[in-house]
C-alpha positions in Angstrom: 9.9 -21.2 0.6 9.1 -17.7 -0.7 9.7 -18.9 -4.3 7.1 -21.7 -3.9 4.5 -19.2 -2.7 5.2 -16.7 -5.4 5.1 -19.4 -8.0 1.4 -19.9 -7.3 0.7 -16.6 -8.9 1.8 -17.9 -12.3 -1.7 -19.3 -12.7 -3.7 -16.5 -14.4 -6.9 -17.1 -12.5 -5.1 -17.3 -9.2 -3.2 -14.1 -10.0 -6.5 -12.2 -10.9 -8.0 -13.3 -7.6 -5.0 -12.3 -5.6 -4.7 -8.9 -7.3 -8.4 -8.2 -6.8 -8.3 -9.0 -3.0 -5.2 -6.9 -2.6 -6.7 -3.9 -4.4 -9.8 -3.8 -2.2 -7.9 -3.2 1.0 -10.6 -5.0 3.0 -12.1 -8.4 3.5 -13.4 -10.0 0.3 -15.9 -12.9 0.1 -15.8 -15.8 -2.3 -18.8 -14.7 -4.4 -17.4 -11.2 -4.9 -13.9 -12.5 -5.8 -15.4 -15.0 -8.2 -17.5 -12.4 -10.0 -14.5 -10.0 -10.2 -12.3 -12.7 -11.7 -15.0 -14.1 -14.0 -14.9 -17.6 -12.7 -17.2 -20.0 -10.9 -17.5 -19.6 -7.1 -16.1 -23.2 -6.5 -13.1 -22.5 -8.6 -12.5 -19.2 -6.9 -12.8 -20.8 -3.5 -10.2 -23.5 -4.5 -7.7 -20.9 -5.6 -8.3 -18.5 -2.7 -7.7 -21.3 -0.2 -4.5 -22.2 -2.1 -3.3 -18.6 -1.7 -4.2 -18.6 1.9 -2.5 -21.9 2.5 0.7 -20.6 1.0 0.5 -17.5 3.2 -0.2 -15.0 0.4 -3.7 -14.3 1.8 -5.2 -14.5 5.2 -8.6 -16.0 5.7 -11.4 -15.6 8.3 -15.1 -15.7 8.5 -17.9 -13.2 9.1 -21.5 -12.5 8.1 -21.5 -10.5 4.9 -25.1 -9.4 5.4 -24.2 -7.1 8.3 -26.9 -8.7 10.4 -26.6 -10.9 13.5 -28.8 -13.3 15.4 -31.4 -15.8 14.1 -31.9 -15.5 10.3 -28.7 -13.7 9.7 -27.2 -16.6 7.8 -24.0 -18.5 8.3 -20.7 -16.7 8.4 -18.9 -16.6 5.0 -15.3 -17.1 4.4 -13.4 -13.9 3.6 -9.9 -13.1 2.5 -7.4 -10.2 2.9 -3.8 -9.7 1.8 -1.4 -11.3 4.3 0.7 -9.0 6.4 3.9 -11.0 5.8 6.4 -9.8 3.1 7.6 -12.0 0.3 10.8 -11.7 -1.7 12.9 -13.9 -3.9 16.6 -13.4 -4.5 18.9 -15.8 -6.3 21.4 -16.1 -4.9 20.3 -15.1 -1.4 20.8 -11.4 -0.4 20.1 -9.6 2.9 19.4 -6.0 2.0 17.0 -5.6 4.9 19.8 -6.1 7.5 22.0 -3.6 5.7 19.1 -1.1 5.6 18.4 -1.5 9.3 22.0 -1.1 10.2 22.3 2.1 8.1 19.0 3.4 9.7 20.3 2.7 13.2 23.6 4.5 12.5 21.8 7.5 10.9 19.3 7.8 13.8 22.1 7.5 16.4 24.2 10.2 14.7 21.2 12.5 14.3 21.4 12.5 10.5 17.7 12.9 9.9 18.0 16.2 8.0 20.8 14.9 5.8 18.8 11.7 5.0 15.7 13.7 4.1 17.8 16.1 1.9 19.3 13.1 0.1 15.8 11.5 -0.3 14.4 14.7 -1.8 17.2 14.9 -4.3 16.6 11.2 -5.2 12.9 11.9 -5.8 13.8 14.9 -8.0 16.2 12.8 -10.0 13.6 10.1 -10.4 11.1 12.7 -11.7 13.6 14.1 -14.1 13.5 17.5 -15.7 9.7 17.5 -16.1 7.3 19.8 -14.3 5.8 18.9 -10.9 3.0 16.3 -10.9 0.0 17.7 -12.6 -2.8 16.4 -10.4 -4.1 13.5 -8.3 -4.6 11.2 -11.2 -1.1 11.7 -12.4 0.2 11.3 -8.8 -1.6 8.0 -8.5 0.0 6.7 -11.7 3.5 7.7 -10.4 2.9 6.2 -7.0 1.5 2.9 -8.5 4.6 2.5 -10.6 6.7 2.6 -7.5 4.6 0.0 -5.6 2.7 2.3 -3.2 -0.7 0.9 -4.2 -2.5 4.3 -4.1 -6.3 4.7 -3.8 -8.5 7.8 -3.7 -10.3 8.5 -0.6 -12.5 11.3 0.8 -11.6 13.1 4.0 -14.2 14.5 6.4 -13.4 18.0 7.5 -14.2 21.7 7.2 -15.3 22.5 3.6 -15.2 18.9 2.6 -18.9 18.7 1.7 -20.5 15.3 1.2 -17.8 12.7 1.1 -15.0 15.1 2.2 -12.0 16.3 0.3 -10.2 13.8 -1.9 -6.8 12.5 -0.9 -4.6 9.7 -2.2 -3.7 7.2 0.5 -1.4 4.3 -0.1 -2.0 0.7 1.1 1.7 -0.3 0.8 4.8 1.3 2.2 7.9 0.1 0.2 10.0 0.7 3.4 7.6 -1.0 5.8 10.0 -3.4 7.5 12.6 -0.7 8.3 9.9 1.9 9.1 8.5 -0.3 11.8 11.8 -0.2 13.7 12.7 3.4 12.9 9.4 5.2 12.2 10.4 8.9 12.6 13.6 8.5 10.5 12.1 6.4 7.7 8.7 8.1 7.5 10.5 11.5 7.2 12.7 10.0 4.5 9.7 8.7 2.7 7.9 12.1 2.8 11.0 13.8 1.5 11.3 11.3 -1.3 7.7 11.8 -2.4 8.1 15.6 -2.2 10.9 15.3 -4.6 9.1 12.8 -6.8 5.9 14.8 -7.1 7.2 18.3 -6.6 6.4 20.9 -3.9 5.3 23.8 -6.1 2.7 22.2 -8.2 -1.1 21.4 -7.8 -0.5 18.4 -5.4 1.4 18.1 -2.2 2.5 15.2 0.1 2.1 15.4 3.8 2.3 13.2 6.8 -0.9 11.5 8.0 0.0 8.1 9.5 -2.7 5.5 9.7 -2.3 1.8 10.9 -1.6 -0.6 8.0 -0.9 2.0 5.4 1.8 4.4 4.2 2.4 7.3 6.6 2.1 9.8 3.7 -0.9 11.1 1.9 -1.1 13.2 -1.3 -3.7 15.8 -1.8 -4.5 19.0 -3.9 -2.3 21.8 -2.7 -5.3 24.0 -2.0 -6.8 21.4 0.5 -4.3 22.2 3.2 -2.9 25.7 2.9 -0.9 26.7 6.0 
């Protein structure tokens, strides 16, 4: 049951380990996780395996040294966030089916523009009467509060210099399940929502830049991509 898996996160050590693995966006070994959580490796391994057994993490093995062949050492166990979604609703609710039916109807009726306009208005309402987002740091705070799991990343390209231009990418799409079935519709809605939330005439801008396993939208300094 979802509620049993989520209940595992009540343990503070287990929760710290889970949150650390999720925040990295890559495979994490036991030693690294233990150091980050401030616990012994054996205790970290116990809790990480519990989380993997419940389906909250996925586990595998690889050589963390980056070497191969004789002398490279044994593969180490590594963990990443599970791809499955978890939710608890008491009593049971089925909002996903409703969202998928509405998306199917909107796509079939060609209501993409109307949906994006509504999403932009909702983003503006969520932002309130304040000025557009003041910069990437503020944008990350806004996105984190809405569950997007933002992280700053450099982008290679013209004028990027060493490390490239900074953009905010998001490891989580709050609309992932519906976006998988209706990507143009839902990704366009998501972009419009973030345009309204962050503003379109300030120092940051949202634009589409889909990448597997992450949100389809990135946020960057407005001057990074002037048309």
